[in-house]
FINUKE-369717 format. One record per residue: residue in one letter; x, y, z of N, C-alpha, C in turn. Coordinates in steps of 0.05 Angstrom, whole numbers, padded with zeros to 5 digits, always signed. Layout:
// residues N
AXYZXYZXYZ;...
// end
This chain:
// residues 441
X-00743-00008+01413-00742+00000+01441-00714-00009+01452;X-00698+00010+01460-00671+00005+01470-00672-00007+01498;X-00659-00030+01501-00657-00042+01527-00627-00046+01533;X-00618-00038+01556-00590-00039+01563-00579-00067+01563;X-00596-00087+01568-00586-00114+01569-00576-00124+01542;X-00583-00110+01521-00574-00118+01494-00543-00116+01493;X-00532-00096+01504-00502-00093+01504-00489-00116+01519;X-00502-00125+01541-00491-00148+01556-00492-00173+01539;X-00514-00176+01524-00516-00200+01506-00495-00199+01484;X-00488-00175+01474-00467-00173+01454-00440-00182+01466;X-00435-00174+01490-00410-00183+01504-00410-00213+01507;X-00433-00224+01515-00435-00254+01518-00430-00268+01491;X-00440-00257+01470-00437-00270+01443-00408-00273+01436;X-00391-00253+01443-00363-00253+01435-00344-00267+01454;X-00354-00276+01477-00337-00289+01497-00325-00315+01486;X-00299-00319+01492-00287-00344+01485-00295-00366+01503;X-00300-00361+01528-00308-00381+01548-00338-00379+01554;X-00353-00374+01533-00382-00370+01535-00396-00394+01547;X-00415-00388+01564-00433-00408+01575-00461-00402+01564;X-00480-00421+01565-00508-00414+01559-00517-00392+01578;X-00534-00374+01567-00543-00352+01583-00573-00356+01589;X-00580-00349+01614-00609-00350+01622-00617-00321+01630;X-00637-00311+01616-00649-00285+01624-00673-00291+01642;X-00671-00280+01666-00692-00284+01686-00706-00257+01691;X-00732-00258+01692-00747-00233+01697-00777-00239+01698;X-00792-00220+01709-00821-00224+01711-00834-00226+01684;X-00857-00238+01683-00871-00241+01658-00877-00214+01645;X-00874-00212+01619-00880-00189+01603-00861-00165+01607;X-00837-00171+01617-00817-00149+01620-00800-00145+01595;X-00803-00163+01575-00789-00160+01550-00768-00181+01544;X-00768-00203+01558-00747-00224+01554-00749-00236+01526;X-00773-00245+01518-00776-00257+01491-00768-00237+01469;X-00778-00213+01472-00773-00192+01452-00743-00187+01449;X-00729-00185+01471-00700-00178+01469-00685-00201+01456;X-00691-00226+01463-00677-00249+01452-00683-00252+01422;X-00708-00248+01414-00714-00251+01386-00701-00228+01370;X-00702-00204+01380-00689-00182+01366-00659-00185+01365;X-00647-00193+01387-00618-00198+01387-00611-00220+01367;X-00626-00242+01367-00621-00263+01348-00623-00254+01319;X-00644-00240+01313-00648-00231+01285-00626-00212+01276;X-00616-00195+01294-00596-00175+01287-00568-00186+01287;X-00562-00206+01303-00534-00214+01308-00527-00241+01297;X-00547-00257+01288-00542-00284+01278-00555-00288+01251;X-00544-00307+01236-00555-00314+01210-00580-00331+01213;X-00582-00345+01236-00605-00363+01239-00614-00363+01268;X-00640-00362+01273-00651-00363+01300-00669-00387+01302;X-00662-00405+01321-00679-00429+01327-00694-00423+01353;X-00719-00415+01351-00734-00406+01374-00754-00428+01382;X-00754-00435+01407-00773-00455+01418-00785-00445+01444;X-00811-00448+01447-00825-00439+01471-00839-00462+01484;X-00831-00469+01508-00842-00492+01522-00871-00488+01530;X-00880-00463+01531-00908-00458+01539-00927-00465+01517;X-00918-00462+01492-00936-00465+01469-00932-00491+01454;X-00912-00507+01460-00907-00531+01445-00901-00555+01464;X-00921-00572+01468-00918-00594+01487-00897-00615+01477;X-00891-00615+01451-00872-00635+01441-00844-00630+01452;X-00838-00606+01459-00811-00599+01467-00802-00614+01492;X-00819-00617+01511-00811-00631+01536-00803-00659+01531;X-00816-00672+01511-00810-00700+01505-00781-00703+01495;X-00771-00682+01481-00743-00683+01471-00724-00684+01494;X-00731-00673+01517-00713-00672+01540-00719-00694+01561;X-00738-00712+01554-00745-00733+01573-00724-00755+01574;X-00712-00760+01551-00692-00782+01549-00665-00773+01560;X-00644-00783+01548-00617-00774+01556-00613-00745+01549;X-00593-00732+01561-00588-00704+01556-00563-00701+01538;X-00560-00719+01519-00539-00717+01499-00546-00693+01480;X-00529-00673+01481-00536-00648+01467-00536-00651+01437;X-00520-00669+01426-00520-00674+01397-00547-00685+01389;X-00558-00703+01405-00585-00714+01399-00606-00692+01402;X-00603-00676+01423-00624-00655+01428-00625-00635+01405;X-00602-00626+01395-00603-00606+01373-00612-00619+01347;X-00606-00645+01344-00615-00659+01320-00646-00661+01321;X-00657-00668+01344-00686-00671+01346-00700-00643+01343;X-00688-00623+01355-00699-00596+01352-00698-00587+01323;X-00677-00594+01310-00674-00587+01281-00696-00600+01264;X-00701-00626+01270-00722-00640+01256-00749-00627+01261;X-00753-00620+01286-00779-00607+01294-00784-00582+01278;X-00763-00566+01273-00767-00541+01259-00761-00543+01229;X-00752-00567+01221-00746-00573+01193-00722-00556+01183;X-00703-00552+01201-00678-00538+01193-00657-00544+01214;X-00634-00552+01205-00613-00560+01224-00603-00536+01241;X-00592-00543+01264-00581-00523+01282-00551-00525+01281;X-00538-00503+01273-00509-00503+01268-00494-00484+01285;X-00475-00494+01302-00458-00476+01318-00444-00456+01301;X-00443-00431+01311-00430-00409+01297-00448-00395+01278;X-00471-00407+01271-00490-00395+01253-00517-00390+01267;X-00525-00410+01283-00551-00410+01296-00549-00401+01326;X-00568-00385+01335-00572-00382+01363-00597-00398+01371;X-00594-00415+01391-00616-00432+01401-00629-00417+01425;X-00654-00411+01422-00669-00397+01443-00690-00415+01455;X-00688-00420+01481-00707-00437+01496-00723-00419+01514;X-00748-00413+01506-00764-00394+01521-00782-00408+01541;X-00789-00394+01563-00805-00406+01584-00793-00432+01593;X-00767-00432+01597-00753-00457+01604-00760-00468+01631;X-00772-00451+01648-00779-00461+01675-00800-00483+01674;X-00814-00485+01651-00835-00506+01648-00822-00533+01646;X-00797-00534+01637-00784-00560+01632-00757-00561+01648;X-00758-00570+01673-00734-00571+01690-00711-00586+01677;X-00717-00607+01662-00695-00622+01649-00681-00606+01627;X-00696-00588+01615-00683-00570+01596-00663-00551+01610;X-00671-00543+01634-00653-00526+01651-00627-00542+01657;X-00631-00567+01665-00608-00584+01671-00590-00589+01647;X-00603-00591+01623-00588-00596+01598-00567-00574+01592;X-00572-00550+01603-00553-00528+01597-00525-00534+01607;X-00523-00551+01628-00497-00559+01637-00482-00573+01615;X-00495-00590+01600-00482-00607+01580-00478-00590+01554;X-00495-00571+01549-00488-00552+01527-00463-00537+01534;X-00459-00529+01559-00435-00515+01567-00410-00533+01564;X-00413-00558+01573-00389-00576+01574-00383-00588+01547;X-00403-00594+01531-00399-00610+01506-00405-00596+01480;X-00417-00572+01481-00423-00558+01456-00423-00528+01461;X-00401-00519+01473-00399-00490+01480-00398-00472+01456;X-00391-00483+01433-00390-00467+01408-00418-00458+01398;X-00439-00472+01408-00466-00464+01401-00476-00443+01420;X-00487-00421+01410-00498-00400+01426-00526-00409+01436;X-00529-00413+01462-00554-00421+01474-00564-00400+01493;X-00588-00390+01489-00600-00370+01507-00627-00380+01516;X-00632-00378+01541-00658-00386+01552-00671-00363+01567;X-00697-00364+01571-00711-00344+01586-00732-00357+01603;X-00736-00346+01627-00756-00357+01645-00768-00336+01662;X-00795-00337+01665-00808-00316+01680-00814-00323+01709;X-00813-00349+01716-00817-00357+01743-00794-00377+01751;X-00770-00370+01742-00748-00388+01745-00741-00393+01774;X-00742-00372+01791-00736-00375+01819-00755-00395+01832;X-00780-00394+01825-00800-00414+01835-00794-00441+01825;X-00787-00444+01799-00782-00470+01787-00758-00483+01799;X-00737-00468+01804-00712-00479+01816-00718-00489+01844;X-00734-00474+01859-00740-00482+01886-00756-00508+01887;X-00771-00513+01865-00788-00537+01864-00776-00560+01849;X-00751-00558+01841-00738-00579+01826-00737-00605+01842;X-00744-00627+01830-00743-00653+01844-00715-00665+01845;X-00714-00689+01855-00688-00703+01859-00675-00710+01833;X-00690-00714+01811-00679-00724+01786-00669-00701+01768;X-00672-00677+01777-00663-00654+01761-00647-00635+01779;X-00629-00621+01766-00612-00602+01782-00607-00577+01766;X-00602-00555+01780-00595-00530+01767-00566-00531+01760;X-00558-00522+01736-00530-00524+01727-00513-00502+01739;X-00508-00504+01765-00492-00484+01779-00464-00482+01766;X-00456-00457+01760-00430-00452+01749-00428-00458+01719;X-00449-00468+01707-00448-00475+01679-00465-00456+01661;X-00477-00436+01673-00494-00417+01658-00487-00389+01668;X-00492-00370+01650-00490-00342+01658-00518-00331+01663;X-00523-00321+01687-00550-00311+01694-00551-00281+01689;X-00572-00272+01675-00577-00243+01671-00604-00237+01682;X-00606-00215+01697-00632-00206+01707-00642-00185+01687;X-00668-00187+01681-00681-00167+01664-00705-00156+01680;X-00708-00130+01678-00729-00116+01693-00747-00101+01674;X-00769-00091+01683-00784-00071+01667-00766-00048+01660;X-00773-00033+01639-00757-00010+01632-00752+00008+01656;X-00727+00015+01661-00722+00035+01682-00725+00063+01670;X-00720+00084+01686-00725+00111+01676-00708+00119+01652;X-00682+00113+01652-00666+00120+01628-00676+00105+01603;X-00684+00080+01606-00695+00066+01583-00721+00078+01574;X-00737+00088+01593-00762+00102+01586-00756+00127+01570;X-00736+00142+01578-00728+00166+01562-00720+00158+01534;X-00705+00137+01531-00697+00128+01504-00721+00118+01488;X-00740+00106+01501-00765+00097+01487-00780+00121+01477;X-00777+00144+01491-00790+00169+01482-00774+00184+01461;X-00753+00171+01451-00735+00183+01431-00721+00208+01443;X-00716+00207+01469-00701+00229+01482-00671+00221+01485;X-00660+00212+01463-00632+00202+01465-00612+00224+01472;X-00616+00248+01461-00598+00270+01467-00600+00278+01497;X-00625+00278+01508-00628+00284+01536-00615+00263+01553;X-00619+00238+01546-00606+00216+01560-00576+00219+01560;X-00564+00225+01537-00535+00228+01535-00526+00251+01552;X-00541+00273+01552-00534+00296+01568-00533+00288+01598;X-00553+00274+01607-00553+00265+01635-00531+00246+01641;X-00526+00227+01623-00506+00207+01628-00478+00218+01628;X-00474+00241+01615-00447+00252+01613-00443+00276+01632;X-00462+00282+01649-00459+00304+01668-00435+00299+01685;X-00418+00319+01690-00397+00316+01709-00409+00315+01737;X-00395+00304+01756-00406+00298+01782-00413+00323+01799;X-00402+00346+01791-00408+00370+01806-00425+00390+01789;X-00437+00380+01768-00451+00397+01749-00481+00396+01754;X-00494+00419+01757-00523+00420+01759-00537+00414+01732;X-00561+00404+01734-00577+00401+01710-00588+00429+01702;X-00586+00435+01677-00596+00461+01668-00626+00464+01672;X-00634+00488+01682-00662+00493+01686-00679+00490+01660;X-00665+00492+01638-00679+00488+01612-00692+00460+01610;X-00679+00441+01623-00688+00413+01620-00703+00402+01644;X-00703+00415+01667-00714+00403+01691-00745+00399+01688;X-00758+00418+01676-00787+00415+01673-00794+00391+01655;X-00779+00388+01634-00783+00365+01616-00778+00339+01630;X-00757+00338+01647-00751+00314+01661-00771+00307+01683;X-00781+00328+01696-00802+00323+01716-00827+00312+01704;X-00834+00323+01681-00858+00313+01667-00854+00283+01659;X-00831+00276+01648-00826+00248+01641-00826+00230+01665;X-00815+00240+01687-00815+00225+01712-00843+00219+01721;X-00861+00239+01720-00888+00234+01729-00903+00216+01709;X-00897+00218+01684-00908+00199+01665-00900+00170+01672;X-00875+00167+01680-00865+00141+01687-00880+00130+01711;X-00886+00147+01731-00901+00138+01754-00929+00127+01746;X-00940+00138+01724-00965+00129+01714-00963+00102+01699;X-00943+00101+01681-00941+00077+01664-00925+00055+01676;X-00904+00062+01692-00885+00042+01700-00868+00034+01675;X-00855+00011+01677-00837+00004+01656-00844-00021+01640;X-00868-00032+01643-00875-00055+01627-00876-00047+01598;X-00861-00061+01580-00858-00052+01552-00884-00046+01537;X-00904-00064+01540-00929-00061+01526-00943-00035+01535;X-00942-00030+01561-00955-00006+01572-00941+00019+01562;X-00914+00019+01562-00899+00042+01553-00904+00047+01523;X-00904+00026+01507-00910+00028+01478-00937+00041+01473;X-00957+00031+01488-00984+00042+01485-00985+00071+01492;X-00972+00079+01514-00972+00107+01523-00959+00125+01502;X-00936+00116+01492-00921+00133+01473-00936+00135+01446;X-00951+00115+01439-00965+00115+01414-00991+00130+01415;X-01006+00126+01437-01034+00137+01439-01038+00159+01460;X-01022+00159+01481-01025+00178+01503-01054+00177+01514;X-01064+00153+01517-01091+00149+01528-01089+00132+01554;X-01096+00145+01576-01095+00132+01602-01112+00106+01602;X-01135+00108+01589-01153+00084+01589-01140+00060+01577;X-01126+00063+01555-01112+00041+01543-01089+00030+01560;X-01075+00049+01572-01053+00042+01590-01064+00025+01613;X-01085+00033+01625-01096+00019+01649-01109-00007+01641;X-01119-00009+01617-01129-00035+01608-01107-00056+01606;X-01084-00047+01595-01061-00065+01593-01051-00072+01620;X-01049-00052+01638-01040-00058+01665-01059-00078+01679;X-01085-00074+01675-01104-00093+01687-01099-00121+01677;X-01094-00123+01650-01089-00150+01638-01064-00163+01650;X-01043-00147+01654-01018-00158+01665-01023-00168+01693;X-01037-00152+01709-01043-00160+01737-01060-00185+01737;X-01079-00186+01719-01096-00210+01717-01080-00235+01709;X-01061-00231+01691-01044-00254+01682-01026-00263+01705;X-01017-00245+01722-01001-00254+01744-01017-00272+01763;X-01042-00264+01768-01059-00281+01785-01065-00308+01772;X-01067-00308+01745-01070-00334+01731-01045-00351+01735;X-01022-00339+01736-00997-00354+01741-00998-00367+01769;X-01011-00353+01788-01013-00365+01815-01028-00392+01813;X-01049-00392+01797-01065-00416+01793-01048-00438+01779;X-01033-00429+01758-01019-00447+01741-00995-00460+01753;X-00980-00444+01769-00954-00453+01778-00952-00459+01808;X-00972-00450+01823-00972-00455+01852-00990-00479+01858;X-00986-00490+01882-01003-00512+01890-01031-00502+01896;X-01050-00520+01898-01078-00513+01903-01080-00499+01930;X-01065-00508+01950-01067-00496+01977-01053-00469+01977;X-01033-00465+01960-01017-00440+01960-01032-00417+01946;X-01048-00423+01926-01060-00402+01909-01075-00381+01925;X-01094-00389+01943-01110-00368+01957-01092-00350+01974;X-01070-00361+01985-01052-00345+02002-01037-00325+01985;X-01028-00334+01961-01014-00316+01943-01031-00293+01936;X-01056-00299+01929-01075-00278+01921-01080-00258+01944;X-01083-00269+01968-01088-00252+01991-01065-00233+01996;X-01040-00243+01995-01017-00226+02000-01014-00206+01978;X-01016-00215+01953-01013-00197+01930-01032-00174+01931;X-01057-00179+01938-01077-00158+01938-01075-00140+01963;X-01061-00150+01983-01059-00134+02008-01036-00114+02008;X-01018-00116+01989-00993-00100+01989-00999-00070+01989;X-01016-00059+01971-01022-00030+01971-01031-00020+01998;X-01049-00035+02011-01060-00026+02037-01038-00027+02059;X-01020-00047+02057-00998-00049+02076-00980-00025+02073;X-00974-00017+02049-00957+00006+02044-00970+00033+02053;X-00996+00033+02053-01010+00058+02061-01012+00062+02091;X-01003+00042+02106-01003+00046+02136-00981+00066+02143;X-00983+00076+02167-00964+00097+02176-00935+00086+02176;X-00931+00062+02187-00903+00053+02188-00896+00034+02165;X-00915+00027+02148-00912+00011+02124-00901-00018+02130;X-00899-00025+02155-00889-00052+02161-00909-00072+02151;X-00899-00094+02138-00916-00115+02129-00924-00132+02153;X-00950-00134+02158-00960-00150+02181-00978-00172+02170;X-00970-00197+02176-00984-00220+02165-01013-00220+02174;X-01019-00213+02198-01047-00214+02208-01065-00194+02195;X-01053-00174+02182-01069-00154+02167-01076-00164+02139;X-01063-00186+02130-01070-00198+02104-01098-00211+02106;X-01101-00226+02128-01127-00237+02134-01128-00242+02164;X-01150-00234+02176-01152-00236+02205-01148-00264+02214;X-01131-00267+02234-01126-00294+02246-01102-00308+02234;X-01092-00299+02211-01069-00312+02199-01043-00302+02212;X-01024-00320+02213-00998-00313+02225-00976-00317+02205;X-00952-00309+02213-00929-00311+02195-00925-00339+02185;X-00927-00359+02202-00922-00386+02193-00942-00396+02173;X-00966-00383+02172-00986-00391+02152-00980-00379+02125;X-00966-00357+02124-00963-00342+02099-00935-00338+02089;X-00914-00344+02105-00887-00337+02097-00878-00352+02073;X-00886-00377+02069-00878-00392+02045-00890-00379+02020;X-00915-00370+02022-00928-00357+01999-00915-00330+01993;X-00907-00316+02014-00893-00290+02010-00866-00296+01995;X-00852-00316+02004-00827-00323+01991-00831-00331+01962;X-00853-00344+01955-00860-00351+01928-00861-00326+01911;X-00874-00305+01920-00877-00280+01905-00850-00266+01902;X-00833-00268+01923-00806-00257+01921-00789-00272+01900;X-00790-00299+01902-00775-00315+01883-00785-00311+01854;X-00810-00305+01851-00821-00300+01824-00813-00272+01814;X-00801-00256+01831-00792-00229+01823-00814-00208+01822;X-00838-00215+01832-00860-00197+01830-00859-00175+01852;X-00846-00181+01874-00845-00162+01896-00816-00161+01907;X-00810-00139+01921-00784-00136+01934-00789-00133+01964;X-00772-00147+01979-00773-00146+02008-00751-00128+02018;X-00758-00108+02033-00739-00088+02044-00739-00091+02074;X-00717-00102+02085-00716-00109+02113-00704-00086+02130;X-00711-00085+02155-00702-00064+02173-00674-00071+02184;X-00658-00050+02187-00633-00053+02202-00633-00031+02223;X-00621-00037+02246-00618-00017+02267-00589-00007+02269;X-00571-00025+02261-00542-00017+02262-00531-00020+02234;X-00524+00002+02221-00515+00001+02193-00485-00006+02190;X-00479-00030+02197-00451-00039+02196-00447-00058+02173;X-00422-00064+02166-00415-00081+02143-00409-00110+02153;X-00420-00130+02139-00438-00128+02116-00467-00123+02126;X-00481-00106+02111-00507-00098+02120-00526-00121+02123;X-00524-00141+02106-00543-00164+02107-00542-00178+02134;X-00519-00177+02147-00516-00191+02173-00533-00178+02194;X-00539-00152+02191-00553-00137+02212-00583-00133+02205;X-00592-00146+02184-00620-00143+02175-00639-00159+02193;X-00662-00148+02199-00682-00162+02215-00703-00173+02195;X-00702-00199+02191-00720-00211+02170-00748-00214+02180;X-00754-00205+02204-00782-00206+02215-00795-00179+02213;X-00780-00158+02206-00791-00131+02204-00783-00120+02177;X-00803-00118+02160-00797-00111+02132-00821-00097+02118;X-00815-00085+02096-00835-00073+02078-00835-00089+02052;X-00857-00088+02038-00860-00101+02012-00867-00081+01990;X-00852-00081+01969-00858-00063+01946-00862-00079+01920;X-00874-00067+01900-00878-00079+01874-00852-00077+01857;X-00850-00095+01838-00827-00094+01820-00832-00074+01797;X-00856-00062+01796-00862-00042+01776-00880-00021+01788;X-00872+00004+01787-00887+00025+01801-00914+00031+01787;X-00915+00027+01761-00940+00031+01747-00961+00011+01755;X-00953-00014+01760-00972-00035+01769-00981-00029+01797;X-00963-00018+01814-00971-00011+01841-00992+00012+01840;X-00987+00031+01823-01006+00054+01820-01034+00043+01812;X-01033+00025+01792-01058+00015+01782-01073-00003+01802;X-01057-00020+01816-01069-00037+01835-01080-00022+01859;X-01068+00001+01865-01077+00018+01887-01101+00035+01879;X-01109+00034+01853-01132+00050+01843-01126+00080+01846;X-01101+00087+01843-01093+00115+01846-01095+00128+01818;X-01114+00148+01815-01119+00159+01789-01094+00171+01776;X-01090+00167+01751-01066+00176+01737-01063+00206+01739;X-01085+00221+01735-01082+00251+01735-01074+00262+01762;X-01078+00247+01783-01071+00256+01810-01040+00255+01814;X-01026+00240+01797-00997+00239+01799-00985+00267+01796;X-00999+00284+01780-00989+00311+01775-01000+00331+01796;X-01016+00322+01815-01028+00339+01835-01008+00344+01858;X-01011+00366+01871-00994+00372+01895-01010+00375+01920;X-01035+00366+01919-01053+00368+01943-01043+00351+01966;X-01047+00360+01990-01039+00344+02014-01055+00319+02016;X-01079+00318+02003-01096+00294+02004-01084+00271+01990;X-01066+00277+01970-01054+00255+01955-01024+00251+01961;X-01015+00266+01981-00986+00266+01987-00976+00238+01995;X-00992+00224+02012-00983+00198+02021-00979+00178+01998;X-00998+00177+01980-00996+00158+01958-00974+00166+01939;X-00971+00192+01934-00948+00201+01917-00922+00193+01930;X-00921+00195+01957-00896+00187+01971-00890+00157+01968;X-00911+00141+01969-00908+00112+01966-00898+00105+01938;X-00910+00118+01917-00901+00113+01890-00872+00122+01886;X-00865+00144+01899-00837+00154+01896-00818+00134+01909;X-00825+00124+01932-00807+00104+01945-00804+00080+01928;X-00826+00070+01916-00825+00046+01899-00808+00052+01875;X-00811+00076+01863-00796+00083+01840-00766+00083+01846;X-00758+00095+01868-00730+00096+01876-00719+00068+01880;X-00734+00051+01893-00725+00023+01897-00720+00008+01871;X-00739+00010+01852-00735-00004+01827-00712+00007+01811;X-00708+00033+01813-00684+00045+01799-00658+00035+01812;X-00658+00034+01838-00634+00024+01852-00628-00005+01843;X-00648-00022+01844-00644-00051+01839-00637-00055+01810;X-00650-00041+01791-00644-00045+01763-00617-00034+01754;X-00604-00019+01772-00578-00008+01766-00556-00020+01784;X-00559-00046+01789-00538-00063+01800-00533-00060+01830;X-00552-00050+01845-00552-00053+01874-00570-00077+01880;X-00558-00098+01890-00572-00123+01893-00595-00121+01913;X-00591-00106+01935-00611-00105+01956-00611-00077+01969;X-00634-00071+01980-00636-00046+01996-00650-00053+02022;X-00644-00037+02042-00655-00041+02069-00666-00014+02078;X-00678-00013+02101-00685+00013+02113-00676+00014+02142;X-00671+00038+02152-00661+00041+02179-00683+00053+02196;X-00686+00041+02220-00706+00052+02239-00694+00050+02267;X-00696+00072+02281-00685+00074+02308-00708+00079+02327;X-00717+00057+02341-00740+00060+02359-00764+00070+02343;X-00778+00089+02356-00801+00101+02341-00795+00130+02334;X-00769+00137+02334-00761+00165+02331-00755+00172+02302;X-00737+00157+02290-00727+00164+02264-00726+00140+02245;X-00730+00146+02219-00729+00125+02198-00717+00137+02172;X-00699+00122+02161-00687+00129+02135-00697+00109+02114;X-00707+00120+02092-00721+00103+02072-00706+00079+02062;X-00681+00084+02054-00665+00062+02044-00636+00063+02054;X-00625+00040+02057-00596+00036+02063-00585+00017+02043;X-00563+00025+02030-00550+00007+02011-00520+00005+02019;X-00508-00016+02010-00479-00019+02014-00465-00017+01987;X-00445+00000+01985-00429+00003+01961-00400+00001+01970;X-00388-00023+01965-00361-00027+01974-00360-00027+02005;X-00344-00009+02016-00342-00007+02045-00359+00016+02056;X-00375+00028+02039-00393+00049+02047-00421+00039+02052;X-00433+00046+02074-00461+00042+02079-00475+00069+02075;X-00492+00070+02055-00503+00096+02045-00533+00098+02053;X-00540+00118+02069-00568+00123+02074-00581+00140+02052;X-00606+00134+02044-00619+00148+02023-00646+00158+02033;X-00650+00184+02033-00676+00196+02041-00691+00203+02015;X-00716+00194+02014-00733+00198+01990-00755+00218+01996;X-00757+00238+01979-00778+00259+01981-00791+00262+01953;X-00818+00265+01953-00832+00265+01928-00833+00293+01915;X-00825+00313+01930-00827+00341+01919-00799+00354+01921;X-00798+00380+01922-00773+00394+01925-00773+00411+01951;X-00749+00417+01960-00747+00435+01983-00756+00422+02009;X-00758+00396+02010-00768+00383+02035-00745+00368+02049;X-00746+00368+02075-00726+00355+02091-00740+00340+02114;X-00726+00321+02126-00736+00309+02150-00713+00306+02170;X-00720+00304+02195-00699+00303+02215-00686+00275+02216;X-00699+00255+02204-00689+00227+02206-00661+00224+02195;X-00656+00236+02171-00630+00233+02159-00609+00248+02177;X-00617+00270+02188-00600+00285+02206-00593+00268+02231;X-00613+00254+02242-00608+00237+02265-00588+00215+02258;X-00592+00203+02235-00575+00182+02225-00546+00192+02222;X-00543+00215+02210-00516+00225+02205-00502+00232+02231;X-00516+00244+02250-00504+00250+02276-00495+00225+02291;X-00510+00203+02287-00504+00178+02301-00481+00163+02288;X-00480+00163+02261-00462+00145+02247-00441+00159+02229;X-00444+00184+02224-00426+00200+02207-00417+00185+02182;X-00436+00178+02164-00429+00164+02139-00412+00183+02122;X-00395+00171+02105-00379+00187+02087-00397+00204+02069;X-00419+00191+02059-00438+00206+02042-00466+00196+02049;X-00485+00215+02049-00513+00209+02052-00527+00221+02028;X-00549+00208+02019-00563+00216+01995-00591+00226+02001;X-00598+00248+01990-00626+00257+01991-00635+00260+01962;X-00656+00245+01955-00667+00246+01927-00695+00258+01928;X-00699+00278+01911-00724+00293+01910-00725+00306+01883;X-00741+00327+01880-00741+00343+01855-00721+00366+01856;X-00705+00367+01877-00684+00387+01878-00662+00380+01858;X-00648+00401+01849-00626+00397+01831-00602+00384+01845;X-00582+00377+01830-00557+00365+01841-00543+00385+01859;X-00535+00376+01882-00519+00393+01901-00504+00375+01920;X-00483+00387+01932-00468+00373+01952-00464+00392+01976;X-00468+00382+02000-00464+00397+02025-00447+00381+02044;X-00430+00393+02058-00413+00379+02078-00413+00393+02105;X-00411+00377+02126-00407+00387+02153-00392+00366+02169;X-00391+00369+02195-00375+00350+02211-00386+00322+02210;X-00411+00318+02200-00422+00291+02199-00419+00278+02172;X-00404+00290+02154-00400+00279+02127-00414+00295+02105;X-00416+00283+02082-00427+00297+02059-00456+00289+02053;X-00472+00308+02044-00499+00302+02034-00499+00307+02004;X-00507+00286+01989-00510+00288+01961-00540+00292+01955;X-00547+00314+01942-00575+00318+01932-00575+00309+01903;X-00593+00291+01897-00594+00281+01870-00624+00279+01861;X-00631+00289+01838-00659+00289+01830-00670+00260+01826;X-00695+00257+01831-00707+00230+01828-00702+00219+01800;X-00703+00236+01780-00700+00227+01752-00671+00222+01745;X-00653+00225+01764-00624+00219+01760-00614+00198+01779;X-00632+00186+01795-00623+00167+01816-00610+00142+01803;X-00617+00137+01778-00605+00115+01763-00574+00117+01760;X-00564+00142+01764-00535+00146+01762-00521+00146+01789;X-00535+00135+01809-00525+00137+01837-00497+00125+01840;X-00492+00103+01827-00465+00090+01830-00443+00109+01822;X-00448+00124+01800-00427+00143+01790-00422+00165+01811;X-00443+00174+01825-00440+00196+01844-00428+00187+01870;X-00429+00161+01876-00417+00152+01901-00387+00148+01899;
// end
């Protein structure tokens, strides 16, 4: 299964000023798999340790953080020495052992010739909870974000390498051939069903059975709730569960604004905001804040009290919403709202996994709303999301009349096109090509 992060790891391996690398991502997005496969393919020796499954490991990091002693003890534990230039040391589920996280500073300073790679699934939560005796090695590690498979990775998993190369090499003013649009739309809708969790995608491509896909999705969702019990405080757990299970219903509301009192009657922001931040830090959800004035820097103008919440994987949102898989291919007005929500979530995850750090949305009173606002350099780019083809809304028009952005984006099932008028340019880009947005801007 091709993952784009592999190429980044190759670059890391060859760096002269290499630091230990930490891959951060939600549980079951492929962190362990990529590190093991990378190690097996690129190194003569792989020293793999998992803090979740071996209680002895934490004891090695309880004493001093002398890295020569640490690798000696780890070598004894596995009955094979660890040798710089030959071995890659992999520390999995490192968030369980905060002192192991701190030790990466000393690997960077005192043993940089050893390739050290770590992975953590709740690293943001662990760092926030670090005590006085441990510290995060700021400036001493290279952080890499890993996500569920995005749409181009999904195409590659389907062995559609030639189709991927065709899309990736399209010139910026070239339409997608009608020969391929039907195939791409079908793959896009499949992705709305499966999402990008590797085990789910593998099952779908091997068996094409919705029942098996949804069983795996149910297991993943269940495991996330088990993590709430395992890693959150006793008082935090019920709040996490309430928020987590309320997200589909919050997105189904007309304005989609996340309202704390709708999570549980009588609860207010101050009762739940720490729990909401826990889920954000864990990478399980994305917070999209409102802006009224799209000026630079956009973050300065965000309203952190008015926001929407989306899932980090569209397939898990579909499953948690109990939205039947076969209805994804339906065009009935009865299912339009949910298809719209899935489409918005899809676009957001594609944006984030392709190096746009944050997205916002624009709302002007109760009149107009643009689904996403992103900043690219000195451009503030509005993005209108539509789940079908040939659809328009007046909101993007209102935004363009008011702010005249250099470029505005409409993503739907329409083919690539560009239109210009006195308010700037509109870029039409298909949903299944939104991952190339940076190139088109």
